[in-house]
PDB file of N, CA, C and O in Angstrom:
ATOM      1  N   UNK A   1       3.705  -8.634   1.799  1.00  0.00           N
ATOM      2  CA  UNK A   1       3.233  -9.975   2.059  1.00  0.00           C
ATOM      3  C   UNK A   1       3.369 -10.298   3.543  1.00  0.00           C
ATOM      4  O   UNK A   1       2.446 -10.842   4.148  1.00  0.00           O
ATOM      5  N   UNK A   2       4.506  -9.968   4.127  1.00  0.00           N
ATOM      6  CA  UNK A   2       4.730 -10.287   5.528  1.00  0.00           C
ATOM      7  C   UNK A   2       3.755  -9.507   6.412  1.00  0.00           C
ATOM      8  O   UNK A   2       3.198 -10.053   7.364  1.00  0.00           O
ATOM      9  N   UNK A   3       3.555  -8.239   6.092  1.00  0.00           N
ATOM     10  CA  UNK A   3       2.650  -7.417   6.889  1.00  0.00           C
ATOM     11  C   UNK A   3       1.215  -7.920   6.856  1.00  0.00           C
ATOM     12  O   UNK A   3       0.528  -7.919   7.877  1.00  0.00           O
ATOM     13  N   UNK A   4       0.769  -8.345   5.699  1.00  0.00           N
ATOM     14  CA  UNK A   4      -0.605  -8.833   5.583  1.00  0.00           C
ATOM     15  C   UNK A   4      -0.794 -10.166   6.297  1.00  0.00           C
ATOM     16  O   UNK A   4      -1.808 -10.376   6.963  1.00  0.00           O
ATOM     17  N   UNK A   5       0.166 -11.055   6.164  1.00  0.00           N
ATOM     18  CA  UNK A   5       0.014 -12.383   6.766  1.00  0.00           C
ATOM     19  C   UNK A   5       0.273 -12.379   8.263  1.00  0.00           C
ATOM     20  O   UNK A   5      -0.451 -13.042   9.005  1.00  0.00           O
ATOM     21  N   UNK A   6       1.290 -11.647   8.734  1.00  0.00           N
ATOM     22  CA  UNK A   6       1.594 -11.639  10.156  1.00  0.00           C
ATOM     23  C   UNK A   6       0.565 -10.868  10.978  1.00  0.00           C
ATOM     24  O   UNK A   6       0.296 -11.219  12.127  1.00  0.00           O
ATOM     25  N   UNK A   7      -0.006  -9.828  10.396  1.00  0.00           N
ATOM     26  CA  UNK A   7      -0.990  -9.046  11.139  1.00  0.00           C
ATOM     27  C   UNK A   7      -2.341  -9.743  11.212  1.00  0.00           C
ATOM     28  O   UNK A   7      -3.178  -9.390  12.043  1.00  0.00           O
ATOM     29  N   UNK A   8      -2.556 -10.720  10.355  1.00  0.00           N
ATOM     30  CA  UNK A   8      -3.836 -11.416  10.347  1.00  0.00           C
ATOM     31  C   UNK A   8      -4.889 -10.714   9.516  1.00  0.00           C
ATOM     32  O   UNK A   8      -6.055 -11.109   9.535  1.00  0.00           O
ATOM     33  N   UNK A   9      -4.499  -9.673   8.782  1.00  0.00           N
ATOM     34  CA  UNK A   9      -5.456  -8.966   7.931  1.00  0.00           C
ATOM     35  C   UNK A   9      -6.020  -9.884   6.866  1.00  0.00           C
ATOM     36  O   UNK A   9      -7.208  -9.836   6.548  1.00  0.00           O
ATOM     37  N   UNK A  10      -5.165 -10.708   6.328  1.00  0.00           N
ATOM     38  CA  UNK A  10      -5.577 -11.655   5.295  1.00  0.00           C
ATOM     39  C   UNK A  10      -5.164 -13.057   5.724  1.00  0.00           C
ATOM     40  O   UNK A  10      -3.971 -13.339   5.837  1.00  0.00           O
ATOM     41  N   UNK A  11      -6.121 -13.930   5.961  1.00  0.00           N
ATOM     42  CA  UNK A  11      -5.758 -15.320   6.258  1.00  0.00           C
ATOM     43  C   UNK A  11      -5.014 -15.933   5.072  1.00  0.00           C
ATOM     44  O   UNK A  11      -5.238 -15.526   3.932  1.00  0.00           O
ATOM     45  N   UNK A  12      -4.132 -16.902   5.321  1.00  0.00           N
ATOM     46  CA  UNK A  12      -3.319 -17.461   4.227  1.00  0.00           C
ATOM     47  C   UNK A  12      -4.138 -17.986   3.039  1.00  0.00           C
ATOM     48  O   UNK A  12      -3.757 -17.777   1.887  1.00  0.00           O
ATOM     49  N   UNK A  13      -5.238 -18.654   3.309  1.00  0.00           N
ATOM     50  CA  UNK A  13      -6.030 -19.165   2.189  1.00  0.00           C
ATOM     51  C   UNK A  13      -6.637 -18.041   1.364  1.00  0.00           C
ATOM     52  O   UNK A  13      -6.735 -18.144   0.142  1.00  0.00           O
ATOM     53  N   UNK A  14      -7.039 -16.977   2.028  1.00  0.00           N
ATOM     54  CA  UNK A  14      -7.600 -15.838   1.317  1.00  0.00           C
ATOM     55  C   UNK A  14      -6.497 -15.044   0.611  1.00  0.00           C
ATOM     56  O   UNK A  14      -6.708 -14.538  -0.491  1.00  0.00           O
ATOM     57  N   UNK A  15      -5.329 -14.934   1.235  1.00  0.00           N
ATOM     58  CA  UNK A  15      -4.234 -14.164   0.657  1.00  0.00           C
ATOM     59  C   UNK A  15      -3.741 -14.779  -0.642  1.00  0.00           C
ATOM     60  O   UNK A  15      -3.464 -14.060  -1.602  1.00  0.00           O
ATOM     61  N   UNK A  16      -3.628 -16.107  -0.685  1.00  0.00           N
ATOM     62  CA  UNK A  16      -3.090 -16.755  -1.876  1.00  0.00           C
ATOM     63  C   UNK A  16      -4.149 -17.026  -2.938  1.00  0.00           C
ATOM     64  O   UNK A  16      -3.856 -17.659  -3.953  1.00  0.00           O
ATOM     65  N   UNK A  17      -5.360 -16.560  -2.721  1.00  0.00           N
ATOM     66  CA  UNK A  17      -6.385 -16.594  -3.760  1.00  0.00           C
ATOM     67  C   UNK A  17      -5.951 -15.611  -4.850  1.00  0.00           C
ATOM     68  O   UNK A  17      -5.656 -14.457  -4.540  1.00  0.00           O
ATOM     69  N   UNK A  18      -5.903 -16.034  -6.116  1.00  0.00           N
ATOM     70  CA  UNK A  18      -5.374 -15.152  -7.175  1.00  0.00           C
ATOM     71  C   UNK A  18      -6.107 -13.817  -7.293  1.00  0.00           C
ATOM     72  O   UNK A  18      -5.475 -12.796  -7.565  1.00  0.00           O
ATOM     73  N   UNK A  19      -7.418 -13.804  -7.096  1.00  0.00           N
ATOM     74  CA  UNK A  19      -8.167 -12.554  -7.216  1.00  0.00           C
ATOM     75  C   UNK A  19      -7.807 -11.611  -6.072  1.00  0.00           C
ATOM     76  O   UNK A  19      -7.581 -10.421  -6.292  1.00  0.00           O
ATOM     77  N   UNK A  20      -7.753 -12.137  -4.862  1.00  0.00           N
ATOM     78  CA  UNK A  20      -7.407 -11.315  -3.694  1.00  0.00           C
ATOM     79  C   UNK A  20      -5.961 -10.812  -3.790  1.00  0.00           C
ATOM     80  O   UNK A  20      -5.677  -9.663  -3.452  1.00  0.00           O
ATOM     81  N   UNK A  21      -5.071 -11.662  -4.243  1.00  0.00           N
ATOM     82  CA  UNK A  21      -3.672 -11.274  -4.407  1.00  0.00           C
ATOM     83  C   UNK A  21      -3.546 -10.150  -5.434  1.00  0.00           C
ATOM     84  O   UNK A  21      -2.775  -9.213  -5.228  1.00  0.00           O
ATOM     85  N   UNK A  22      -4.284 -10.230  -6.525  1.00  0.00           N
ATOM     86  CA  UNK A  22      -4.267  -9.184  -7.538  1.00  0.00           C
ATOM     87  C   UNK A  22      -4.791  -7.869  -6.966  1.00  0.00           C
ATOM     88  O   UNK A  22      -4.240  -6.803  -7.241  1.00  0.00           O
ATOM     89  N   UNK A  23      -5.859  -7.949  -6.168  1.00  0.00           N
ATOM     90  CA  UNK A  23      -6.408  -6.735  -5.562  1.00  0.00           C
ATOM     91  C   UNK A  23      -5.410  -6.081  -4.611  1.00  0.00           C
ATOM     92  O   UNK A  23      -5.281  -4.857  -4.593  1.00  0.00           O
ATOM     93  N   UNK A  24      -4.705  -6.888  -3.822  1.00  0.00           N
ATOM     94  CA  UNK A  24      -3.709  -6.339  -2.901  1.00  0.00           C
ATOM     95  C   UNK A  24      -2.532  -5.729  -3.653  1.00  0.00           C
ATOM     96  O   UNK A  24      -2.032  -4.671  -3.270  1.00  0.00           O
ATOM     97  N   UNK A  25      -2.091  -6.384  -4.713  1.00  0.00           N
ATOM     98  CA  UNK A  25      -0.986  -5.849  -5.507  1.00  0.00           C
ATOM     99  C   UNK A  25      -1.387  -4.521  -6.131  1.00  0.00           C
ATOM    100  O   UNK A  25      -0.590  -3.584  -6.148  1.00  0.00           O
ATOM    101  N   UNK A  26      -2.605  -4.426  -6.642  1.00  0.00           N
ATOM    102  CA  UNK A  26      -3.060  -3.167  -7.225  1.00  0.00           C
ATOM    103  C   UNK A  26      -3.209  -2.081  -6.171  1.00  0.00           C
ATOM    104  O   UNK A  26      -2.851  -0.929  -6.415  1.00  0.00           O
ATOM    105  N   UNK A  27      -3.733  -2.433  -5.003  1.00  0.00           N
ATOM    106  CA  UNK A  27      -3.930  -1.454  -3.942  1.00  0.00           C
ATOM    107  C   UNK A  27      -2.603  -0.870  -3.463  1.00  0.00           C
ATOM    108  O   UNK A  27      -2.447   0.349  -3.410  1.00  0.00           O
ATOM    109  N   UNK A  28      -1.651  -1.729  -3.116  1.00  0.00           N
ATOM    110  CA  UNK A  28      -0.366  -1.248  -2.613  1.00  0.00           C
ATOM    111  C   UNK A  28       0.528  -0.753  -3.741  1.00  0.00           C
ATOM    112  O   UNK A  28       1.292   0.193  -3.547  1.00  0.00           O
ATOM    113  N   UNK A  29       0.451  -1.363  -4.899  1.00  0.00           N
ATOM    114  CA  UNK A  29       1.294  -0.973  -6.031  1.00  0.00           C
ATOM    115  C   UNK A  29       0.964   0.410  -6.554  1.00  0.00           C
ATOM    116  O   UNK A  29       1.865   1.180  -6.888  1.00  0.00           O
ATOM    117  N   UNK A  30      -0.321   0.734  -6.627  1.00  0.00           N
ATOM    118  CA  UNK A  30      -0.711   2.065  -7.106  1.00  0.00           C
ATOM    119  C   UNK A  30      -0.252   3.149  -6.142  1.00  0.00           C
ATOM    120  O   UNK A  30       0.194   4.214  -6.569  1.00  0.00           O
ATOM    121  N   UNK A  31      -0.359   2.889  -4.860  1.00  0.00           N
ATOM    122  CA  UNK A  31       0.130   3.850  -3.871  1.00  0.00           C
ATOM    123  C   UNK A  31       1.622   4.064  -3.975  1.00  0.00           C
ATOM    124  O   UNK A  31       2.107   5.191  -3.872  1.00  0.00           O
ATOM    125  N   UNK A  32       2.350   2.979  -4.180  1.00  0.00           N
ATOM    126  CA  UNK A  32       3.799   3.073  -4.324  1.00  0.00           C
ATOM    127  C   UNK A  32       4.173   3.881  -5.560  1.00  0.00           C
ATOM    128  O   UNK A  32       5.087   4.705  -5.516  1.00  0.00           O
ATOM    129  N   UNK A  33       3.470   3.647  -6.655  1.00  0.00           N
ATOM    130  CA  UNK A  33       3.750   4.408  -7.875  1.00  0.00           C
ATOM    131  C   UNK A  33       3.420   5.888  -7.711  1.00  0.00           C
ATOM    132  O   UNK A  33       4.150   6.741  -8.216  1.00  0.00           O
ATOM    133  N   UNK A  34       2.328   6.203  -7.011  1.00  0.00           N
ATOM    134  CA  UNK A  34       1.987   7.604  -6.779  1.00  0.00           C
ATOM    135  C   UNK A  34       3.047   8.306  -5.945  1.00  0.00           C
ATOM    136  O   UNK A  34       3.426   9.439  -6.244  1.00  0.00           O
ATOM    137  N   UNK A  35       3.524   7.644  -4.908  1.00  0.00           N
ATOM    138  CA  UNK A  35       4.549   8.237  -4.051  1.00  0.00           C
ATOM    139  C   UNK A  35       5.854   8.416  -4.820  1.00  0.00           C
ATOM    140  O   UNK A  35       6.520   9.444  -4.694  1.00  0.00           O
ATOM    141  N   UNK A  36       6.210   7.422  -5.606  1.00  0.00           N
ATOM    142  CA  UNK A  36       7.456   7.525  -6.390  1.00  0.00           C
ATOM    143  C   UNK A  36       7.352   8.633  -7.426  1.00  0.00           C
ATOM    144  O   UNK A  36       8.307   9.382  -7.628  1.00  0.00           O
ATOM    145  N   UNK A  37       6.208   8.744  -8.082  1.00  0.00           N
ATOM    146  CA  UNK A  37       6.024   9.791  -9.086  1.00  0.00           C
ATOM    147  C   UNK A  37       6.096  11.176  -8.448  1.00  0.00           C
ATOM    148  O   UNK A  37       6.691  12.089  -9.020  1.00  0.00           O
ATOM    149  N   UNK A  38       5.500  11.342  -7.275  1.00  0.00           N
ATOM    150  CA  UNK A  38       5.577  12.629  -6.579  1.00  0.00           C
ATOM    151  C   UNK A  38       7.018  12.943  -6.200  1.00  0.00           C
ATOM    152  O   UNK A  38       7.456  14.090  -6.290  1.00  0.00           O
ATOM    153  N   UNK A  39       7.749  11.922  -5.778  1.00  0.00           N
ATOM    154  CA  UNK A  39       9.147  12.128  -5.397  1.00  0.00           C
ATOM    155  C   UNK A  39       9.974  12.595  -6.596  1.00  0.00           C
ATOM    156  O   UNK A  39      10.787  13.511  -6.464  1.00  0.00           O
ATOM    157  N   UNK A  40       9.779  11.987  -7.743  1.00  0.00           N
ATOM    158  CA  UNK A  40      10.565  12.334  -8.930  1.00  0.00           C
ATOM    159  C   UNK A  40      10.170  13.706  -9.466  1.00  0.00           C
ATOM    160  O   UNK A  40      11.036  14.511  -9.808  1.00  0.00           O
ATOM    161  N   UNK A  41       8.868  13.979  -9.543  1.00  0.00           N
ATOM    162  CA  UNK A  41       8.423  15.249 -10.111  1.00  0.00           C
ATOM    163  C   UNK A  41       8.793  16.448  -9.259  1.00  0.00           C
ATOM    164  O   UNK A  41       9.204  17.481  -9.786  1.00  0.00           O
ATOM    165  N   UNK A  42       8.652  16.323  -7.949  1.00  0.00           N
ATOM    166  CA  UNK A  42       8.869  17.447  -7.056  1.00  0.00           C
ATOM    167  C   UNK A  42      10.251  17.432  -6.421  1.00  0.00           C
ATOM    168  O   UNK A  42      10.543  18.263  -5.562  1.00  0.00           O
ATOM    169  N   UNK A  43      11.098  16.506  -6.827  1.00  0.00           N
ATOM    170  CA  UNK A  43      12.478  16.409  -6.333  1.00  0.00           C
ATOM    171  C   UNK A  43      12.521  16.345  -4.799  1.00  0.00           C
ATOM    172  O   UNK A  43      13.232  17.113  -4.150  1.00  0.00           O
ATOM    173  N   UNK A  44      11.758  15.431  -4.250  1.00  0.00           N
ATOM    174  CA  UNK A  44      11.675  15.265  -2.797  1.00  0.00           C
ATOM    175  C   UNK A  44      12.702  14.253  -2.335  1.00  0.00           C
ATOM    176  O   UNK A  44      13.035  13.322  -3.069  1.00  0.00           O
ATOM    177  N   UNK A  45      13.200  14.425  -1.141  1.00  0.00           N
ATOM    178  CA  UNK A  45      14.162  13.475  -0.592  1.00  0.00           C
ATOM    179  C   UNK A  45      13.555  12.744   0.601  1.00  0.00           C
ATOM    180  O   UNK A  45      13.035  11.639   0.450  1.00  0.00           O
ATOM    181  N   UNK A  46      13.616  13.349   1.780  1.00  0.00           N
ATOM    182  CA  UNK A  46      13.154  12.683   2.995  1.00  0.00           C
ATOM    183  C   UNK A  46      11.651  12.804   3.194  1.00  0.00           C
ATOM    184  O   UNK A  46      11.090  12.086   4.022  1.00  0.00           O
ATOM    185  N   UNK A  47      10.988  13.679   2.471  1.00  0.00           N
ATOM    186  CA  UNK A  47       9.547  13.828   2.646  1.00  0.00           C
ATOM    187  C   UNK A  47       8.773  12.647   2.070  1.00  0.00           C
ATOM    188  O   UNK A  47       7.553  12.573   2.217  1.00  0.00           O
ATOM    189  N   UNK A  48       9.472  11.731   1.422  1.00  0.00           N
ATOM    190  CA  UNK A  48       8.824  10.522   0.920  1.00  0.00           C
ATOM    191  C   UNK A  48       8.255   9.714   2.088  1.00  0.00           C
ATOM    192  O   UNK A  48       7.218   9.064   1.955  1.00  0.00           O
ATOM    193  N   UNK A  49       8.925   9.758   3.205  1.00  0.00           N
ATOM    194  CA  UNK A  49       8.435   9.053   4.396  1.00  0.00           C
ATOM    195  C   UNK A  49       7.085   9.631   4.804  1.00  0.00           C
ATOM    196  O   UNK A  49       6.173   8.884   5.157  1.00  0.00           O
ATOM    197  N   UNK A  50       6.951  10.946   4.760  1.00  0.00           N
ATOM    198  CA  UNK A  50       5.689  11.577   5.127  1.00  0.00           C
ATOM    199  C   UNK A  50       4.592  11.255   4.111  1.00  0.00           C
ATOM    200  O   UNK A  50       3.436  11.063   4.489  1.00  0.00           O
ATOM    201  N   UNK A  51       4.943  11.195   2.835  1.00  0.00           N
ATOM    202  CA  UNK A  51       3.970  10.797   1.817  1.00  0.00           C
ATOM    203  C   UNK A  51       3.502   9.364   2.037  1.00  0.00           C
ATOM    204  O   UNK A  51       2.320   9.062   1.874  1.00  0.00           O
ATOM    205  N   UNK A  52       4.420   8.489   2.405  1.00  0.00           N
ATOM    206  CA  UNK A  52       4.054   7.091   2.660  1.00  0.00           C
ATOM    207  C   UNK A  52       3.151   6.970   3.879  1.00  0.00           C
ATOM    208  O   UNK A  52       2.197   6.193   3.860  1.00  0.00           O
ATOM    209  N   UNK A  53       3.430   7.714   4.924  1.00  0.00           N
ATOM    210  CA  UNK A  53       2.576   7.690   6.117  1.00  0.00           C
ATOM    211  C   UNK A  53       1.196   8.255   5.787  1.00  0.00           C
ATOM    212  O   UNK A  53       0.182   7.704   6.216  1.00  0.00           O
ATOM    213  N   UNK A  54       1.152   9.338   5.037  1.00  0.00           N
ATOM    214  CA  UNK A  54      -0.135   9.922   4.651  1.00  0.00           C
ATOM    215  C   UNK A  54      -0.937   8.949   3.794  1.00  0.00           C
ATOM    216  O   UNK A  54      -2.147   8.817   3.974  1.00  0.00           O
ATOM    217  N   UNK A  55      -0.273   8.267   2.864  1.00  0.00           N
ATOM    218  CA  UNK A  55      -0.979   7.291   2.045  1.00  0.00           C
ATOM    219  C   UNK A  55      -1.502   6.134   2.901  1.00  0.00           C
ATOM    220  O   UNK A  55      -2.618   5.663   2.683  1.00  0.00           O
ATOM    221  N   UNK A  56      -0.719   5.680   3.857  1.00  0.00           N
ATOM    222  CA  UNK A  56      -1.163   4.601   4.734  1.00  0.00           C
ATOM    223  C   UNK A  56      -2.384   4.987   5.539  1.00  0.00           C
ATOM    224  O   UNK A  56      -3.298   4.181   5.713  1.00  0.00           O
ATOM    225  N   UNK A  57      -2.408   6.227   6.036  1.00  0.00           N
ATOM    226  CA  UNK A  57      -3.560   6.694   6.805  1.00  0.00           C
ATOM    227  C   UNK A  57      -4.794   6.792   5.916  1.00  0.00           C
ATOM    228  O   UNK A  57      -5.879   6.360   6.306  1.00  0.00           O
ATOM    229  N   UNK A  58      -4.633   7.350   4.740  1.00  0.00           N
ATOM    230  CA  UNK A  58      -5.766   7.480   3.826  1.00  0.00           C
ATOM    231  C   UNK A  58      -6.271   6.112   3.381  1.00  0.00           C
ATOM    232  O   UNK A  58      -7.478   5.877   3.328  1.00  0.00           O
ATOM    233  N   UNK A  59      -5.354   5.219   3.067  1.00  0.00           N
ATOM    234  CA  UNK A  59      -5.763   3.889   2.606  1.00  0.00           C
ATOM    235  C   UNK A  59      -6.516   3.128   3.689  1.00  0.00           C
ATOM    236  O   UNK A  59      -7.603   2.606   3.442  1.00  0.00           O
ATOM    237  N   UNK A  60      -5.950   3.064   4.877  1.00  0.00           N
ATOM    238  CA  UNK A  60      -6.592   2.311   5.954  1.00  0.00           C
ATOM    239  C   UNK A  60      -7.846   2.999   6.464  1.00  0.00           C
ATOM    240  O   UNK A  60      -8.832   2.336   6.783  1.00  0.00           O
ATOM    241  N   UNK A  61      -7.818   4.325   6.544  1.00  0.00           N
ATOM    242  CA  UNK A  61      -8.950   5.034   7.119  1.00  0.00           C
ATOM    243  C   UNK A  61     -10.118   5.215   6.167  1.00  0.00           C
ATOM    244  O   UNK A  61     -11.272   5.050   6.565  1.00  0.00           O
ATOM    245  N   UNK A  62      -9.842   5.546   4.936  1.00  0.00           N
ATOM    246  CA  UNK A  62     -10.929   5.856   4.000  1.00  0.00           C
ATOM    247  C   UNK A  62     -11.285   4.704   3.067  1.00  0.00           C
ATOM    248  O   UNK A  62     -12.461   4.432   2.825  1.00  0.00           O
ATOM    249  N   UNK A  63     -10.267   4.032   2.548  1.00  0.00           N
ATOM    250  CA  UNK A  63     -10.538   3.002   1.545  1.00  0.00           C
ATOM    251  C   UNK A  63     -10.924   1.666   2.171  1.00  0.00           C
ATOM    252  O   UNK A  63     -11.870   1.026   1.712  1.00  0.00           O
ATOM    253  N   UNK A  64     -10.227   1.243   3.187  1.00  0.00           N
ATOM    254  CA  UNK A  64     -10.465  -0.064   3.788  1.00  0.00           C
ATOM    255  C   UNK A  64     -11.539   0.022   4.873  1.00  0.00           C
ATOM    256  O   UNK A  64     -12.287  -0.932   5.086  1.00  0.00           O
ATOM    257  N   UNK A  65     -11.612   1.136   5.541  1.00  0.00           N
ATOM    258  CA  UNK A  65     -12.575   1.413   6.630  1.00  0.00           C
ATOM    259  C   UNK A  65     -12.350   0.466   7.780  1.00  0.00           C
ATOM    260  O   UNK A  65     -13.056   0.538   8.786  1.00  0.00           O
TER     261      UNK A  65
END
């Protein structure tokens, strides 16, 4: 929430719109679940940081454009 509002990516009126809020929760929540699942399945420790950075690059570069 802080990152979206402070960076100006989502204006406050648009951010608190229930549909937009649901879309953001699904977008970031699914990525978080994928990273956590990879961590548990593959018994990863510090490489979670690299998975999070890779997901951020893919999300911003390919999905959001």
